[in-house]
Backbone as a chain_set.jsonl record, in Angstrom:
{"seq": "XXXXXXXXXXXXXXXXXXXXXXXXXXXXXXXXXXXXXXXXXXXXXXXXXXXXXXXXXXXXXXXXXXXXXXXXXXXXXXXXXXXXXXXXXXXXXXXXXXXXXXXXXXXXXXXXXXXXXXXXXXXXXXXXXXXXXXXXXXXXXXXXXXXXXXXXXXXXXXXXXXXXXXXXXXXXXXXXXXXXXXXXXXXXXXXXXXXXXXXXXXXXXXXXXXXXXXXXX", "coords": {"N": [[25.715, 45.043, 111.399], [26.747, 43.175, 113.467], [25.11, 44.127, 115.733], [22.718, 43.23, 114.845], [23.235, 40.412, 114.339], [23.705, 39.81, 117.015], [21.2, 40.213, 118.331], [19.585, 38.495, 117.052], [20.648, 36.216, 118.1], [20.31, 36.328, 120.868], [17.685, 36.336, 120.735], [17.094, 33.671, 119.646], [18.367, 32.382, 122.102], [16.3, 32.735, 123.815], [14.046, 31.793, 122.977], [14.719, 28.95, 122.952], [15.154, 28.766, 125.468], [12.511, 29.182, 126.576], [11.308, 27.048, 125.354], [12.657, 24.822, 126.677], [11.668, 25.302, 129.288], [8.901, 24.627, 128.931], [9.096, 22.117, 128.153], [10.211, 21.229, 130.764], [7.832, 21.932, 132.383], [5.78, 20.076, 131.445], [6.888, 17.584, 132.3], [6.872, 18.21, 135.058], [4.093, 18.586, 135.442], [3.542, 15.755, 134.926], [4.926, 14.422, 136.971], [5.13, 15.694, 139.399], [6.664, 16.788, 142.389], [8.692, 14.812, 142.099], [9.995, 15.425, 139.853], [12.937, 15.173, 137.851], [15.978, 16.064, 136.638], [17.23, 14.526, 134.863], [14.955, 13.398, 133.534], [13.629, 15.737, 132.543], [15.663, 16.592, 130.898], [15.544, 14.483, 128.947], [12.724, 14.582, 127.999], [12.975, 17.194, 126.854], [14.599, 16.382, 124.596], [17.459, 16.433, 124.701], [20.834, 16.365, 126.036], [21.632, 15.845, 129.853], [23.793, 17.676, 130.519], [23.493, 19.651, 128.413], [21.133, 21.047, 129.627], [22.03, 21.859, 131.932], [23.781, 23.649, 131.192], [22.036, 26.123, 130.352], [20.744, 26.493, 132.693], [22.144, 26.411, 134.657], [21.789, 24.824, 137.339], [19.869, 22.373, 139.402], [18.637, 24.242, 140.975], [18.504, 26.542, 139.647], [17.14, 25.921, 137.404], [14.646, 25.188, 138.798], [14.099, 27.981, 140.083], [13.726, 29.421, 137.476], [11.388, 28.159, 136.619], [9.589, 28.542, 138.712], [9.339, 31.461, 138.868], [8.035, 31.658, 136.302], [5.408, 30.557, 136.747], [4.923, 31.953, 139.094], [4.83, 34.686, 137.82], [2.508, 34.194, 136.205], [0.425, 33.467, 137.924], [0.388, 36.065, 139.589], [-0.447, 37.729, 137.944], [-3.046, 36.926, 137.294], [-4.254, 37.034, 139.925], [-4.233, 39.951, 140.308], [-5.821, 40.612, 138.068], [-8.348, 39.554, 139.133], [-8.556, 41.298, 141.222], [-8.858, 43.883, 139.912], [-11.353, 43.42, 138.825], [-14.495, 44.538, 137.821], [-16.306, 45.195, 140.552], [-17.827, 45.036, 143.922], [-15.968, 45.372, 146.974], [-16.111, 43.17, 148.854], [-16.49, 41.416, 146.93], [-14.451, 41.117, 145.091], [-12.263, 40.474, 147.144], [-13.035, 37.878, 147.854], [-13.107, 36.84, 145.009], [-10.388, 37.131, 144.385], [-9.156, 35.406, 146.478], [-10.356, 32.922, 145.691], [-9.155, 32.933, 142.886], [-6.552, 32.188, 143.492], [-6.922, 29.589, 144.815], [-8.067, 28.286, 142.87], [-6.052, 28.221, 140.995], [-3.985, 26.425, 142.278], [-5.646, 23.947, 142.599], [-6.153, 23.358, 139.946], [-3.794, 22.85, 138.87], [-2.365, 20.709, 140.634], [-0.071, 19.027, 140.678], [1.993, 20.908, 139.92], [1.956, 22.601, 141.903], [2.781, 20.96, 144.08], [5.256, 20.564, 143.489], [6.409, 23.241, 143.142], [6.252, 23.807, 145.984], [6.776, 21.707, 147.687], [9.126, 19.42, 149.046], [10.759, 16.519, 147.248], [11.083, 14.202, 149.175], [10.606, 11.655, 149.369], [11.855, 10.544, 147.087], [14.4, 10.387, 147.888], [14.296, 8.767, 150.033], [13.678, 6.358, 148.61], [15.945, 5.795, 147.435], [16.446, 6.507, 144.71], [18.158, 6.715, 141.442], [18.647, 9.513, 140.953], [17.939, 12.567, 142.908], [14.995, 14.175, 143.797], [13.959, 17.533, 143.045], [15.456, 19.892, 145.332], [13.187, 21.36, 146.938], [12.189, 22.558, 149.257], [13.739, 24.537, 150.158], [13.719, 26.804, 148.631], [10.798, 27.326, 148.358], [10.166, 29.445, 150.431], [11.043, 32.152, 149.483], [9.546, 32.367, 147.465], [7.088, 32.629, 148.112], [7.512, 34.811, 149.915], [8.033, 36.659, 147.801], [5.477, 36.893, 146.474], [4.178, 38.076, 148.734], [5.097, 40.411, 149.121], [4.517, 41.647, 146.612], [1.623, 41.486, 146.886], [1.603, 43.361, 148.96], [2.414, 45.89, 147.969], [0.172, 46.448, 146.106], [-1.817, 46.566, 148.148], [-0.909, 48.85, 149.325], [-1.058, 50.646, 147.306], [-3.764, 51.103, 146.947], [-5.481, 51.222, 149.193], [-6.326, 53.16, 151.918], [-4.438, 53.192, 154.667], [-3.78, 54.69, 156.707], [-1.701, 56.179, 159.263], [1.77, 54.791, 159.119], [1.174, 53.434, 156.917], [2.744, 51.871, 154.954], [4.037, 50.224, 156.128], [2.02, 48.684, 157.513], [0.745, 47.726, 155.136], [2.67, 45.751, 154.144], [2.762, 43.98, 156.439], [-0.291, 43.072, 156.134], [0.077, 41.959, 153.531], [1.978, 40.011, 153.687], [0.672, 38.361, 155.609], [-1.767, 38.039, 154.217], [-0.968, 36.304, 152.319], [0.583, 33.97, 153.387], [-1.917, 33.167, 155.147], [-3.469, 32.083, 152.877], [-1.699, 30.375, 151.555], [-1.175, 28.349, 153.637], [-3.926, 27.388, 154.418], [-4.764, 26.628, 151.882], [-3.087, 24.645, 151.273], [-3.731, 22.897, 152.924], [-6.382, 22.591, 152.579], [-6.272, 21.307, 149.816], [-5.122, 18.674, 150.266], [-6.619, 17.31, 151.9], [-9.352, 18.122, 151.127], [-11.862, 19.245, 152.859], [-13.964, 20.683, 152.668], [-16.117, 22.467, 150.016], [-14.473, 24.266, 147.44], [-15.684, 26.823, 147.172], [-16.794, 27.069, 149.759], [-14.729, 27.479, 151.186], [-13.213, 29.709, 150.316], [-15.423, 31.934, 150.996], [-15.25, 31.368, 153.674], [-12.645, 32.167, 154.764], [-12.83, 34.69, 153.444], [-14.591, 36.155, 155.532], [-13.01, 35.822, 157.431], [-11.15, 37.809, 157.121], [-12.479, 40.133, 156.576], [-13.538, 42.0, 158.438], [-11.465, 44.079, 159.211], [-10.8, 45.063, 156.818], [-13.194, 46.064, 155.89], [-13.56, 48.349, 156.83], [-11.736, 50.306, 155.875], [-10.939, 53.019, 153.583], [-10.712, 53.581, 150.299], [-7.886, 54.647, 148.311], [-7.262, 57.85, 147.198], [-8.437, 58.293, 143.733], [-7.283, 55.704, 143.023], [-7.528, 52.435, 141.893], [-9.064, 51.143, 143.472], [-9.864, 48.619, 146.24]], "CA": [[25.442, 43.476, 111.197], [26.987, 42.604, 114.573], [23.94, 44.115, 116.329], [21.614, 42.42, 114.324], [23.506, 39.013, 114.742], [23.631, 39.563, 118.739], [19.812, 40.658, 118.623], [19.148, 37.152, 116.535], [21.307, 35.037, 119.025], [19.316, 36.533, 122.063], [16.169, 35.762, 120.397], [17.277, 32.34, 119.681], [18.524, 31.823, 123.345], [15.298, 33.238, 124.638], [13.226, 30.874, 122.46], [15.344, 27.896, 123.348], [14.88, 28.725, 127.082], [11.211, 28.911, 126.679], [10.898, 25.301, 124.724], [13.128, 23.959, 127.757], [10.864, 25.447, 130.483], [7.804, 24.003, 128.472], [9.371, 20.68, 128.669], [10.318, 21.099, 132.267], [6.433, 21.96, 132.858], [5.321, 18.696, 131.209], [7.605, 16.735, 133.208], [6.279, 18.509, 136.359], [2.587, 17.896, 135.515], [3.571, 14.158, 135.203], [5.819, 13.644, 138.084], [5.45, 16.527, 140.359], [8.313, 16.892, 143.484], [9.501, 13.875, 141.781], [10.799, 15.517, 138.785], [14.31, 15.278, 137.838], [16.885, 16.741, 135.627], [17.25, 13.616, 133.56], [13.474, 13.28, 132.952], [13.439, 16.848, 131.836], [16.405, 16.534, 129.638], [14.798, 13.364, 127.733], [11.629, 15.406, 127.642], [13.429, 18.056, 125.791], [15.452, 15.774, 123.879], [18.813, 16.866, 124.991], [21.546, 15.884, 127.372], [21.567, 16.586, 131.008], [24.967, 18.734, 130.545], [22.998, 20.937, 128.035], [20.346, 21.525, 130.235], [22.739, 22.71, 132.851], [24.216, 25.038, 130.465], [21.222, 26.927, 130.385], [20.075, 27.032, 133.74], [23.292, 26.232, 135.708], [21.863, 23.512, 138.236], [18.776, 22.25, 139.634], [18.146, 25.304, 141.714], [18.472, 27.521, 138.64], [15.724, 25.565, 136.654], [13.397, 25.585, 139.785], [13.823, 29.461, 140.107], [12.973, 29.816, 136.235], [10.002, 27.57, 136.626], [9.046, 29.219, 139.911], [8.99, 32.864, 138.234], [7.126, 31.638, 135.161], [4.176, 30.331, 137.391], [4.413, 33.006, 139.777], [4.228, 35.731, 137.236], [1.16, 33.915, 135.73], [-0.538, 33.665, 139.35], [0.171, 37.579, 140.051], [-1.095, 38.277, 136.665], [-4.299, 36.334, 137.635], [-4.56, 37.767, 140.981], [-4.186, 41.581, 139.955], [-7.102, 40.839, 137.415], [-9.333, 39.44, 140.021], [-8.793, 42.663, 142.178], [-9.298, 44.995, 138.961], [-12.775, 43.045, 138.224], [-15.562, 45.579, 138.182], [-17.278, 44.304, 141.572], [-17.671, 45.71, 145.184], [-14.496, 45.142, 147.627], [-16.046, 41.786, 149.172], [-16.705, 40.415, 145.729], [-13.254, 41.192, 144.866], [-11.608, 39.85, 147.866], [-13.578, 36.26, 147.324], [-12.299, 36.48, 143.612], [-8.718, 36.858, 144.611], [-8.785, 34.18, 147.192], [-10.863, 31.952, 144.89], [-8.443, 32.728, 141.893], [-5.244, 31.398, 144.069], [-7.0, 28.318, 145.013], [-8.351, 27.557, 141.543], [-4.704, 27.953, 140.178], [-3.536, 25.212, 142.92], [-6.358, 22.754, 142.262], [-6.221, 22.901, 138.514], [-2.673, 22.013, 138.613], [-1.882, 20.331, 141.753], [1.439, 18.695, 140.561], [3.077, 22.03, 139.788], [1.855, 23.202, 143.266], [3.637, 20.327, 144.8], [6.576, 20.779, 143.164], [6.887, 24.437, 143.861], [6.044, 23.861, 147.182], [6.997, 20.517, 148.656], [10.568, 18.761, 148.415], [10.703, 15.267, 146.982], [11.666, 13.459, 150.099], [10.237, 10.086, 148.954], [12.674, 10.014, 146.186], [15.833, 10.213, 148.353], [14.277, 7.426, 150.947], [13.68, 5.209, 147.738], [17.51, 5.691, 146.742], [16.401, 6.745, 143.463], [19.139, 7.203, 140.961], [18.679, 10.862, 141.048], [16.997, 12.609, 143.811], [14.416, 15.319, 143.099], [14.618, 18.964, 143.322], [15.334, 20.54, 146.786], [12.37, 22.474, 146.94], [11.87, 23.11, 150.497], [14.74, 25.778, 150.687], [13.269, 27.571, 147.605], [9.712, 27.974, 148.473], [10.114, 30.706, 151.267], [11.56, 33.277, 148.522], [8.556, 32.525, 146.175], [5.711, 33.218, 149.119], [7.945, 36.177, 150.208], [7.592, 37.869, 146.543], [3.849, 37.03, 146.502], [3.559, 38.894, 149.919], [5.507, 41.83, 148.824], [3.644, 41.864, 145.505], [0.272, 41.977, 147.52], [1.725, 44.415, 149.675], [2.448, 46.94, 147.111], [-1.355, 46.594, 145.735], [-2.654, 47.185, 149.098], [-0.236, 50.288, 149.74], [-1.547, 51.72, 146.433], [-5.36, 51.033, 146.809], [-6.478, 51.366, 150.293], [-5.682, 54.067, 153.094], [-4.458, 52.584, 155.961], [-3.382, 55.646, 157.752], [-0.285, 56.39, 159.631], [2.57, 54.068, 158.823], [0.411, 52.606, 155.985], [3.672, 51.198, 154.264], [4.352, 48.914, 157.187], [0.856, 47.757, 157.763], [0.665, 46.88, 153.936], [3.522, 44.511, 154.437], [2.071, 43.054, 157.258], [-1.318, 42.476, 155.522], [0.108, 41.312, 152.364], [2.472, 38.563, 154.023], [-0.168, 37.878, 156.473], [-2.774, 37.237, 153.671], [-0.244, 35.149, 151.229], [0.375, 32.974, 154.44], [-3.071, 32.292, 155.102], [-4.055, 31.386, 151.646], [-0.805, 29.286, 151.388], [-1.544, 27.302, 154.53], [-5.293, 27.153, 154.311], [-4.885, 26.052, 150.627], [-2.023, 23.456, 151.422], [-4.394, 22.095, 153.828], [-7.583, 21.835, 151.686], [-5.8, 20.544, 148.647], [-4.675, 17.443, 150.599], [-7.889, 16.66, 152.633], [-10.739, 18.515, 150.759], [-12.813, 18.965, 153.963], [-15.18, 21.609, 152.266], [-15.877, 22.804, 148.892], [-13.681, 25.525, 147.267], [-16.497, 28.222, 147.495], [-17.081, 27.135, 151.221], [-13.531, 28.0, 151.953], [-13.401, 31.168, 150.016], [-16.252, 32.316, 151.953], [-14.967, 31.338, 155.304], [-11.249, 33.052, 154.594], [-13.267, 36.062, 153.216], [-14.774, 36.207, 156.562], [-11.617, 36.103, 158.52], [-10.163, 38.925, 156.564], [-13.432, 41.098, 156.245], [-13.372, 42.813, 159.661], [-10.578, 45.402, 159.032], [-10.918, 45.611, 155.439], [-14.606, 46.671, 155.287], [-13.587, 49.643, 157.553], [-10.487, 51.163, 155.594], [-11.264, 53.86, 152.639], [-9.979, 53.349, 149.174], [-7.109, 55.71, 148.138], [-8.157, 58.679, 146.274], [-7.647, 57.892, 142.496], [-7.059, 54.429, 142.727], [-8.84, 51.406, 141.388], [-9.587, 50.456, 144.856], [-9.734, 47.285, 146.531]], "C": [[25.759, 42.678, 112.57], [26.065, 42.813, 115.581], [22.957, 43.297, 116.12], [21.893, 40.914, 114.623], [23.337, 38.967, 116.216], [22.026, 39.581, 119.162], [19.205, 38.995, 118.247], [19.345, 36.342, 117.481], [20.269, 35.186, 120.141], [18.11, 36.171, 121.756], [16.025, 34.458, 120.467], [17.33, 31.71, 120.91], [17.334, 31.872, 123.842], [14.131, 32.212, 124.174], [13.471, 29.389, 122.939], [14.906, 27.506, 124.762], [13.172, 28.184, 127.326], [10.745, 27.493, 126.44], [11.529, 24.817, 126.032], [12.432, 24.011, 128.859], [9.61, 24.758, 130.104], [8.091, 22.459, 128.722], [9.418, 20.267, 129.968], [8.719, 20.96, 132.943], [5.796, 20.67, 132.353], [5.637, 17.512, 132.054], [7.075, 17.018, 134.824], [4.977, 18.108, 136.583], [2.675, 16.414, 135.717], [4.232, 13.767, 136.476], [5.889, 14.387, 139.515], [6.612, 16.908, 141.268], [9.298, 15.747, 142.876], [10.539, 14.021, 140.357], [12.159, 15.781, 138.687], [14.958, 15.91, 136.595], [17.02, 15.793, 134.485], [16.184, 13.442, 132.927], [13.4, 14.392, 132.04], [14.319, 16.957, 130.607], [15.991, 15.735, 128.403], [13.466, 13.779, 127.2], [11.808, 16.309, 126.367], [14.305, 17.646, 124.67], [16.607, 16.414, 123.582], [19.424, 16.207, 126.075], [21.424, 16.739, 128.393], [22.723, 18.05, 130.845], [24.436, 19.99, 129.771], [21.998, 21.644, 128.571], [20.986, 22.398, 131.388], [23.574, 23.686, 132.355], [23.296, 26.127, 130.469], [20.6, 27.343, 131.554], [21.068, 26.83, 134.942], [23.016, 25.015, 136.79], [20.196, 23.424, 138.321], [17.75, 23.524, 140.264], [17.719, 26.485, 140.508], [17.037, 27.317, 137.528], [14.59, 25.639, 137.322], [12.984, 26.958, 139.766], [13.119, 29.906, 138.603], [11.67, 29.267, 136.316], [9.22, 28.301, 137.582], [8.541, 30.826, 139.341], [8.192, 32.627, 137.202], [5.725, 31.396, 135.824], [3.548, 31.279, 138.473], [3.934, 34.26, 139.088], [2.72, 35.41, 136.651], [-0.005, 34.153, 136.909], [-0.55, 35.229, 139.543], [-0.698, 38.125, 138.919], [-2.844, 37.904, 136.959], [-4.792, 36.976, 138.733], [-4.985, 39.336, 140.859], [-5.584, 41.579, 138.97], [-8.343, 40.797, 138.145], [-9.456, 40.955, 141.041], [-9.002, 43.789, 141.202], [-10.834, 44.663, 138.377], [-13.651, 44.136, 138.671], [-16.737, 44.965, 139.035], [-17.166, 45.425, 142.892], [-16.384, 45.05, 145.937], [-14.765, 43.35, 148.132], [-15.956, 40.763, 147.813], [-15.25, 40.25, 145.265], [-12.261, 40.37, 145.627], [-12.069, 38.37, 147.852], [-12.897, 36.126, 145.999], [-10.961, 36.363, 143.508], [-8.502, 35.555, 145.231], [-9.046, 32.826, 146.223], [-9.857, 31.751, 143.316], [-7.046, 31.713, 142.43], [-5.528, 30.092, 144.244], [-7.468, 27.573, 143.979], [-7.149, 27.181, 140.981], [-3.92, 26.456, 140.918], [-4.345, 23.831, 142.281], [-6.179, 22.43, 140.831], [-4.816, 22.48, 138.173], [-1.79, 21.409, 139.739], [-0.246, 19.671, 141.662], [2.489, 19.767, 140.566], [3.026, 22.647, 141.28], [2.902, 22.647, 144.152], [5.008, 20.669, 144.573], [7.241, 21.993, 143.314], [7.25, 24.703, 145.37], [6.588, 22.702, 148.216], [8.271, 19.766, 148.053], [9.861, 17.47, 148.38], [11.646, 14.366, 148.222], [11.735, 11.92, 149.839], [11.38, 9.585, 147.941], [13.931, 9.79, 147.099], [15.685, 8.755, 149.564], [14.315, 6.352, 149.936], [15.181, 4.811, 147.245], [17.121, 5.594, 145.416], [17.873, 7.299, 142.806], [19.513, 8.755, 141.041], [17.54, 11.443, 141.798], [16.225, 13.923, 143.102], [15.057, 16.666, 143.504], [14.399, 19.26, 144.92], [14.578, 21.611, 146.799], [12.055, 23.226, 147.919], [12.809, 24.615, 150.643], [14.478, 26.976, 149.652], [11.852, 28.295, 147.669], [9.337, 29.1, 149.171], [10.238, 31.846, 150.235], [10.12, 33.465, 147.768], [7.227, 33.107, 147.302], [6.299, 34.48, 149.405], [7.547, 37.219, 149.069], [6.04, 37.741, 146.479], [3.337, 38.116, 147.713], [3.903, 40.173, 149.545], [4.72, 42.191, 147.365], [2.218, 42.433, 145.845], [0.353, 43.192, 148.355], [1.669, 45.959, 148.977], [1.038, 47.432, 146.661], [-1.802, 47.267, 146.799], [-2.467, 48.589, 149.339], [-1.143, 51.434, 148.862], [-3.005, 51.858, 146.476], [-6.1, 51.403, 147.996], [-5.842, 52.404, 151.478], [-5.892, 53.663, 154.292], [-3.949, 53.548, 157.127], [-2.15, 55.551, 158.176], [0.459, 54.96, 159.405], [1.868, 52.767, 158.023], [1.453, 51.529, 155.183], [3.901, 50.019, 154.99], [3.37, 47.868, 157.263], [0.527, 46.963, 156.68], [1.246, 45.795, 153.81], [2.844, 43.477, 155.085], [0.782, 42.371, 156.81], [-1.056, 41.742, 154.5], [0.887, 40.021, 152.828], [1.483, 37.658, 154.802], [-1.264, 37.106, 155.58], [-2.295, 35.941, 152.748], [-0.019, 33.855, 152.212], [-0.905, 32.284, 154.73], [-3.544, 31.653, 153.891], [-3.119, 30.412, 151.324], [-1.277, 28.087, 152.492], [-2.869, 26.842, 154.393], [-5.313, 26.121, 152.988], [-4.149, 24.83, 150.654], [-3.032, 22.412, 151.9], [-5.644, 21.38, 153.074], [-7.259, 20.991, 150.204], [-5.48, 19.13, 149.04], [-5.962, 16.925, 151.331], [-9.142, 17.168, 152.046], [-11.797, 18.188, 151.632], [-14.024, 19.796, 153.487], [-14.815, 21.777, 150.6], [-14.92, 23.961, 148.731], [-14.506, 26.99, 147.742], [-16.621, 28.297, 149.017], [-15.926, 27.849, 151.696], [-12.921, 29.238, 151.558], [-13.983, 31.818, 150.912], [-15.892, 32.471, 153.335], [-13.775, 32.328, 155.214], [-11.705, 34.504, 154.354], [-13.807, 36.666, 154.448], [-13.867, 36.488, 157.421], [-11.019, 37.548, 158.134], [-11.028, 40.362, 156.723], [-13.461, 42.333, 157.38], [-12.847, 44.182, 159.286], [-10.891, 45.906, 157.732], [-12.302, 46.297, 155.007], [-14.596, 48.081, 156.059], [-12.623, 50.781, 156.964], [-11.293, 51.728, 154.062], [-10.328, 53.52, 151.33], [-9.144, 54.78, 149.109], [-7.767, 56.399, 147.042], [-7.429, 58.443, 144.736], [-7.067, 56.755, 142.192], [-8.025, 53.638, 142.325], [-9.626, 50.916, 142.509], [-9.396, 49.01, 145.109], [-10.782, 46.593, 147.36]], "O": [[25.134, 41.647, 112.815], [25.977, 41.918, 116.422], [22.359, 42.69, 117.008], [21.002, 40.198, 115.079], [22.764, 37.967, 116.648], [21.645, 39.032, 120.196], [18.495, 38.381, 119.043], [18.397, 35.658, 117.867], [19.445, 34.295, 120.348], [17.433, 35.632, 122.631], [15.126, 33.932, 121.123], [16.65, 30.705, 121.117], [17.115, 30.86, 124.507], [13.319, 31.843, 125.023], [12.519, 28.686, 123.282], [14.472, 26.429, 125.169], [12.737, 27.225, 127.963], [9.962, 26.881, 127.167], [10.651, 24.229, 126.665], [12.393, 23.002, 129.563], [9.111, 24.182, 131.071], [7.371, 21.734, 129.408], [8.876, 19.245, 130.389], [8.415, 20.124, 133.794], [5.108, 20.185, 133.251], [4.838, 16.652, 132.427], [6.923, 16.108, 135.639], [4.612, 17.463, 137.565], [1.983, 15.853, 136.567], [3.961, 12.665, 136.953], [6.464, 13.949, 140.511], [7.585, 17.396, 140.693], [10.505, 15.749, 143.119], [11.402, 13.263, 139.916], [12.621, 16.637, 139.441], [14.276, 16.206, 135.614], [16.942, 16.165, 133.314], [16.27, 13.308, 131.707], [13.144, 14.181, 130.854], [13.901, 17.318, 129.507], [16.039, 16.1, 127.228], [13.086, 13.398, 126.093], [11.188, 16.295, 125.304], [14.72, 18.478, 123.864], [16.855, 16.903, 122.48], [18.797, 15.582, 126.93], [21.204, 17.946, 128.284], [22.392, 19.217, 131.053], [24.702, 21.132, 130.147], [21.812, 22.794, 128.173], [20.516, 23.486, 131.719], [24.063, 24.535, 133.099], [23.835, 27.225, 130.609], [19.962, 28.396, 131.582], [20.729, 27.096, 136.096], [23.957, 24.28, 137.088], [19.405, 24.079, 137.643], [16.544, 23.696, 140.09], [16.698, 27.169, 140.578], [16.255, 28.142, 137.057], [13.563, 26.047, 136.78], [11.821, 27.274, 139.513], [12.121, 30.625, 138.568], [10.755, 30.043, 136.039], [8.115, 28.696, 137.209], [7.375, 31.199, 139.469], [7.401, 33.559, 137.063], [4.827, 32.115, 135.385], [2.364, 31.454, 138.76], [2.945, 34.882, 139.478], [1.853, 36.285, 136.645], [-1.029, 34.829, 136.813], [-1.686, 35.686, 139.667], [-1.597, 38.941, 139.123], [-3.717, 38.753, 136.774], [-5.862, 37.558, 138.556], [-6.033, 39.774, 141.333], [-6.384, 42.504, 139.112], [-9.251, 41.616, 138.006], [-10.516, 41.446, 141.428], [-9.385, 44.816, 141.763], [-11.433, 45.439, 137.632], [-13.55, 44.61, 139.803], [-17.757, 44.429, 138.601], [-16.519, 46.47, 142.824], [-15.824, 44.134, 145.336], [-13.952, 42.455, 147.903], [-15.465, 39.636, 147.759], [-14.897, 39.09, 145.057], [-11.478, 39.64, 145.02], [-11.104, 37.605, 147.835], [-12.062, 35.226, 145.912], [-10.391, 35.632, 142.698], [-7.812, 34.684, 144.7], [-8.229, 31.926, 146.027], [-9.816, 30.678, 142.715], [-6.652, 30.712, 141.832], [-4.655, 29.277, 143.942], [-7.375, 26.346, 144.007], [-7.003, 26.057, 140.5], [-3.394, 25.582, 140.228], [-3.809, 22.919, 141.653], [-6.057, 21.247, 140.511], [-4.663, 21.757, 137.189], [-0.577, 21.616, 139.744], [0.6, 19.87, 142.534], [3.607, 19.64, 141.067], [4.041, 23.147, 141.765], [3.702, 23.31, 144.811], [5.784, 21.025, 145.46], [8.444, 22.021, 143.573], [8.106, 25.438, 145.863], [6.764, 22.908, 149.417], [8.431, 19.544, 146.852], [8.857, 17.16, 149.022], [12.796, 13.979, 148.018], [12.686, 11.168, 150.053], [11.782, 8.422, 147.952], [14.484, 8.717, 146.858], [16.584, 7.975, 149.876], [14.957, 5.353, 150.263], [15.494, 3.721, 146.767], [17.444, 4.548, 144.852], [18.607, 8.089, 143.399], [20.684, 9.102, 141.191], [16.383, 11.085, 141.579], [16.665, 14.553, 142.139], [16.139, 16.911, 144.037], [13.412, 18.934, 145.581], [15.061, 22.739, 146.697], [11.68, 24.387, 147.757], [12.399, 25.61, 151.242], [15.022, 28.06, 149.861], [11.632, 29.429, 147.245], [8.385, 29.782, 148.79], [9.24, 32.567, 150.244], [9.653, 34.578, 147.527], [6.55, 34.089, 146.995], [5.556, 35.423, 149.133], [6.949, 38.28, 149.243], [5.444, 38.817, 146.428], [2.331, 38.821, 147.627], [3.059, 41.066, 149.624], [4.36, 43.366, 147.294], [1.705, 43.44, 145.357], [-0.597, 43.963, 148.489], [1.029, 46.926, 149.389], [0.715, 48.613, 146.789], [-2.188, 48.428, 146.664], [-3.365, 49.411, 149.52], [-1.679, 52.479, 149.23], [-3.451, 52.882, 145.958], [-7.239, 51.861, 147.899], [-4.677, 52.184, 151.807], [-6.937, 53.655, 154.941], [-3.758, 53.174, 158.285], [-1.386, 54.84, 157.523], [-0.255, 53.962, 159.51], [1.934, 51.572, 158.31], [1.009, 50.44, 154.82], [3.947, 48.908, 154.461], [3.547, 46.654, 157.159], [0.115, 45.812, 156.825], [0.627, 44.806, 153.418], [2.433, 42.42, 154.607], [0.673, 41.167, 157.045], [-1.81, 40.786, 154.319], [0.476, 38.952, 152.378], [1.463, 36.434, 154.677], [-1.68, 35.981, 155.859], [-2.94, 34.921, 152.502], [-0.429, 32.76, 151.826], [-1.042, 31.066, 154.612], [-4.065, 30.546, 154.03], [-3.607, 29.438, 150.751], [-1.701, 27.004, 152.091], [-2.913, 25.625, 154.211], [-5.8, 24.992, 153.057], [-4.624, 23.9, 150.002], [-3.16, 21.296, 151.398], [-5.895, 20.181, 152.956], [-8.023, 20.176, 149.686], [-5.561, 18.311, 148.125], [-6.14, 15.73, 151.096], [-10.145, 16.608, 152.489], [-12.551, 17.229, 151.464], [-15.112, 19.518, 153.991], [-13.785, 21.438, 150.019], [-14.56, 24.601, 149.72], [-14.081, 27.92, 148.429], [-16.571, 29.394, 149.575], [-16.048, 28.75, 152.526], [-12.167, 29.831, 152.33], [-13.275, 32.377, 151.749], [-16.142, 33.447, 154.042], [-14.029, 33.441, 155.673], [-11.134, 35.441, 154.913], [-13.507, 37.856, 154.54], [-13.983, 37.455, 158.175], [-10.462, 38.265, 158.965], [-10.496, 41.451, 156.936], [-13.4, 43.515, 157.042], [-13.535, 45.184, 159.09], [-11.22, 47.079, 157.555], [-12.457, 46.947, 153.973], [-15.533, 48.867, 155.918], [-12.637, 51.935, 157.393], [-12.106, 51.005, 153.485], [-9.161, 53.187, 151.537], [-9.532, 55.811, 149.658], [-8.535, 55.923, 146.206], [-6.213, 58.412, 144.549], [-6.361, 56.671, 141.187], [-9.214, 53.956, 142.343], [-10.715, 50.353, 142.408], [-8.838, 48.273, 144.296], [-10.669, 45.396, 147.624]]}, "num_chains": 1, "name": "protein.A"}
């Protein structure tokens, strides 16, 4: 009976946490980096102390939201890499998947990547999330995850693990910097940006062989 009760309580807590994250997502979609704990608690129909009880502080809630969106993005990127197509097409599909994600939900992207400095300058009652100090670990996780995929799928020769990490972090850095600039200025179409970035990557990628038994890259 005790084990069953604990399982039910765990399931209930997990469901409640998911509901709170969904409420937070709605606020982020509306307010972007200006999203506040006050607004999220109001959206969820609870008090701010209850929200703190679930996540600890703003940083805890930010990390939970970042994991939620990063997990979804990684799943989409891996699906693009697994598509039945040649390597160049898969590279372009992966780049396009990332850019499509930030284009579809720009407020979420800005919340995850840009601090709400304007909230502090305007002396609002509650400052927005201190996002700047959290975004680097998010990008680092994407780089490490991509490095694992590269190491598993292509034969980079001696020191392949180290080179895969260089490539993984380099590609993520390129996608982030180029995507951030593109989202703000829209100097070209998404397709044009994808093609240009793929051209930049393609020289070395075109030369390496897939690892035997892997789905390839």
